[in-house]
N, C-alpha and C positions, 0 to 999 in steps of 0.2 A: 822189845819189852815183853815179858811173859804175861800172858793174860790168863785169868782163872776160868774155870769151866762155866760158871754162871754168866760171865760176860760173853763167852762164846755163844752160849745158848741165846742170849739176848740179841746178839748180832745176827745170828742165823735166822732168828724169828723176824727181825727187822728186814733182813734181805729178802726173805720170802714174801713179806708184805709189799715191798716196793718193786720187786722184780717178778712178774708173773711167770717168766720162763724158768726161774730157778726154784725148784721145790726143795724144802728142807729134807735132809736125809733122815732125821728122827725128831719127833716131837714128844715131849713128856706126856704120858697118858693121863696126867692130871687134867689136861685141857679137855680131852675127850670125855672124861668122867664129869667134868663141870658142865659141858654141853648137854650130856645125857641127863644129869641131875636137874638142870634148870630148863629143860625143854617144857613148854607149856602143856603139852599133852601128857597123859598118864601112860608111861612106857614100862614094859616088863620084858624080861628075858627068861625064857623057859628052856630047860634042858631037853635033849632029845626024847626023854621019857615024860615030858610035860611038867616036871617039877620046877617051881619058881626058884631062879637063881638070883635075880636082881630086879628091883623095882625103883623108879625114881621118886623124888619127893612130891611130884604132882599128885600122887595117889591120895595124899592127905587132903589136898584142896578139893579133889573130886569126890572123895568118899568119907572124909573125916577120920580115916584110919591111917596111922603113921606107917613108915617103912618097916619098923620092927614088928608092928601088928600084922602087916601083910606077910612078912617073911615067916612068921610063926603060925599063920593061918592054915588049917587043913583044907585041902582041895581048893586052894586059892584059884580064882576069885569067886567060886560058886557061892560061899556063904553070904556074900554081899550082893548077889543077884536076886531080883524078885523071883518068887517061886514059880510064877507063870512062865518065866524065860529061862529058868535054870537048866532044863534039859536041852534047850536050844543052844545055850552057851557051851554046855558040856560037849555037844556034838561038834561045835566049831573048834574047840580046843583039841578034840580027838582028830579032827581033820587036819589041824595045823601040824600035829605030830607026824602026819604023813607027807609033810613038806608041801602043803598046798598054800596058795596065796588067796587072800580075799580082802574085801573092804566094805565099809558102810553097812555093817551088820549092827542093827540097833537093838538095845535091850534096856530093861529097867534096872537101875542100881539103887540099893538100899543105903542111904546116907546114914552116918552114925547118929545124926540128930533126929532120925525117924522119918525124914522125908524121902521122896523117891526122885532120882535124877535120871534123865535119859541119856544114854551113852551110845556112841558110834564106834565100833571096833573094826580095826584093820590088823592083818597079820601076814607074816612072810617068813620063810626059812632063812637061817644065817649060816654062812660057811667061812672058814678061815682062808688064809692065803694059799694053802695047799689043797683047798676044796673039801676039807673034812667038814661034815655036818656038825654044827654046834648047838642045834636046837632051833627055836623060833622066837621071834619078837612079836609083841602085841603093842599096838598104839591105840589108846582110847581117848576120844574127845567128847566133852560135854556138849550135847546138842539139845538140852532141855528147852532153851528159848526158841531154837529153830523148830522144835517139835510143837511148841505152843503156837507159834505163828502158822505152822502147817495145819494144825487142828482148827485154828481160827479161819484160815482160808477154806478148809473143808466145810466148816459150818456156814461160812458166807456162800460157798458154792451150793450147798444144799438149800439154803434159804433162797438163793437166786433161782435155783431149779424149781422150788416150790412156787415162787412168784411167776415164773414162766408157765408152769402148769396151770396156775390160776388164770393168768391172762389168756392162755390158750383155750381154757374152758369157757371164759367169757366171750372170746371170739367165736367159739363154736356155738354158744347160745345166741349170740347176735346174728350169726349166719342162719341158724335155725329160725330165729324170729323173722329175719328178712325173707326167708323162703315162705314162712307162714303168711307174711304180709302180701307177698306176691300171689300166693294161692288165694288169699282173701280177696285181693283185688280182682282176680279172675272170677271167683265165685260171686263177687258183687255185681259184675257185669252180667253174669248168667242170671242171678237172682232178680236183677232189675228187669231183664227181659221176661222171665217167667211171671213176675208180679204183674207186669203190664198185660200179659195174656190172661192172667187169672182175674184181673180186676173187672173186665167187661162181663164175663159170664156171672161173676159174683154179684154185680149190680142187677143183672136180670133175675137171679135167684132171690135177691132181697125184695125186689119189686113184686115178684110173683107171690112171695111169702106174705107180704103185707096184705095183698088182696085176699089170700086164703084166710089169714088171721081175722080180717075184718068181717068174715062171714060167720065166725063162731063167737059164742058168748062165754063169759067166765064160768057159767054153770056147766059147760061141756066137760066131760070126764078127762079129756086129753088137753085141756087148755093149759095146764102147767107145763106140759111138754112143749107147747108152742112158745112159752116164755123161755124155756131152755134153748130151743132152736134159735130164737131171736138173739139170745146172748152169744151163742156159738157162732152165728153169722157175723156178729160184731167182732168176736175174737179173731175169726178168719180175716176179716178186714184189717184188724190191727196187725196181724202177722204179715199180711201182704205189704202193709205200709212199712213194716220193719225191714222187709226184704229190699225195699227201695234204699234203705239206709243201712246196709250191712256194714259199711265202714263207719258211718256216723250214726250209731244207734241213738234213738231218742226214747229213753225209758219212759214207761207210762207213769203217770202221777199216782202216788200211793193213796189208797182209800182204806177206810176201816170196814172190815167184813168178818163174818163168821167163818172160821177156818174149816170147821167140820162140814158146814154146808157146801163149801167149794169142793172139798174132798169127796163128799157124797155125790155131787153132780158129775165129777170126773169118773167115779166108779160106775155110775149109772150109764154114762156114755160108752164105757168099755164092757158092759155086761154081755152084749151080743158077741164081741170078740172073744170073751172068756168062754162062753158056751160053745162057740165054734171050735175052740182049742181044747174043750173038755177040762177046763181049769176053773176052780171056784175062787171067787174074790170074797174075802171076809173083812168087813169093815168094823173096827173096834174104836169107838170114840168115847171120851170121858163125858159124864153127865153134864158138866158145865163146859160147854165148848169154848175154847179160847177165841177172843177177837184179836185180830192183828191189823196192823197198818202197813200194807204192802201194795205193790202193783198187782191187782187181782188177776188180770189177763196173763201176766208172766208166770204167776204162781200156778195158774191152771195149766199152762203149757208145760211147766216143769213136772207137775204131778202126772199129767197125761203121758208124757214121755217115759217117766219112771215106771208107772204101772203097766204101760203097754210093753215095755222092755221086760218087766217081770213076767208078764203073761207069755211072751215069746220064749223066754228062757225056761219056763216051767215044763216039766214032763206031763203027759196026759194023766188025769186024775189028781193033779197037783193042786196046791192051795197057795194063793197069794194073800198075805195078811197086810192090811193097811191100818195102821194104828195112829190115832190122834191123841196126843198126851199134853196135858197142861202141867207145867212144873214151875211154880213160883212165877218168875218173870219170863219164862220161856214157853214157846209153843213148839212141839216136836211132832213131825209126821215121819213115821217109820214104815218102810215098805220092805217086806221080806218074801223071798220066794225059795223054792227048793231046787233051783237050777245049779249048774256046775260053776257059776261065777264067770268073771271076765278074764280072759286069757292075758298073761303077762305082756305078750307082744301087742295086744290091742289097747291096754290101759293108757299109753301115752297119747292116744288119738281120740279118746272118747269125748273130748270137749271141742274137737274141730267141727266147724259148721258143716252140717249135712253128712257127717261121717256115720257109716252104718256097716255092720257085718252081714 
């Protein structure tokens, strides 16, 4: 029985499908065109000069532009590439004309709806069965979602890196604090020993001073200085007691006192040191001296240290100004000198116990 050509084609195709060793002699190119047109990726065929010859229907899904739109487009596909990537894509297409191969080149694509999609471009040269160069093909895949996930991972990585840096900084601070505590522990042992040695001669000084004071009357012109000496001996005793408790400080109980009076007493104690260094101390106090509720001995120690440091930092013939100011509910003591200031490498240590330059 004679069979028509369509039937022969069907049988040939069936035979090819059921017998791997038998390849069909010829297949209608409609099937190849169907495969190309319905490939998920956006496929294009360019001539050896780079001119667009064919593009599949996936271009419309990826860009919003139809096949006829693409075929009539000047400099395809550059008009639908974001401006920032346009030169890069042009360079890739120029490279493809030189029969190069590449893949995973990402660029931003302008969708017809106004949005931007991220694409990944691959390209390779094409040849016919005789080896003649036919141009090159491009295959473009939408990687917008993958790009978003990658950006999210990058942000998470940056956030994680920030957390690691913060934790590292906290560890560094804890290590620094531990070193400080170890240093304080050593200083505490040293201070306890020094305090024990100071306590005995201090008790002798106090007893001798009591005897000297008992021989003078309040009418003596230096009797006020004796009162000052008595308070300073008491303050030294308090400092020695605090040295015993360097780790477990026992703050003095606050009392109400005249702040300007305390400042004046500290200035008086440092007058001789100022004269020795040829530095003048100028005390400026408001007419109505503020009264404060603080630990008097500790305030004295702070003022003594600050004014003494100001004297030591001042050049000869310099001036140290000590100002007591009352401002509404605040009492301010300002100490100013004409020295060079504290060096940056020293500032972190100025509150360490017994630190000095």
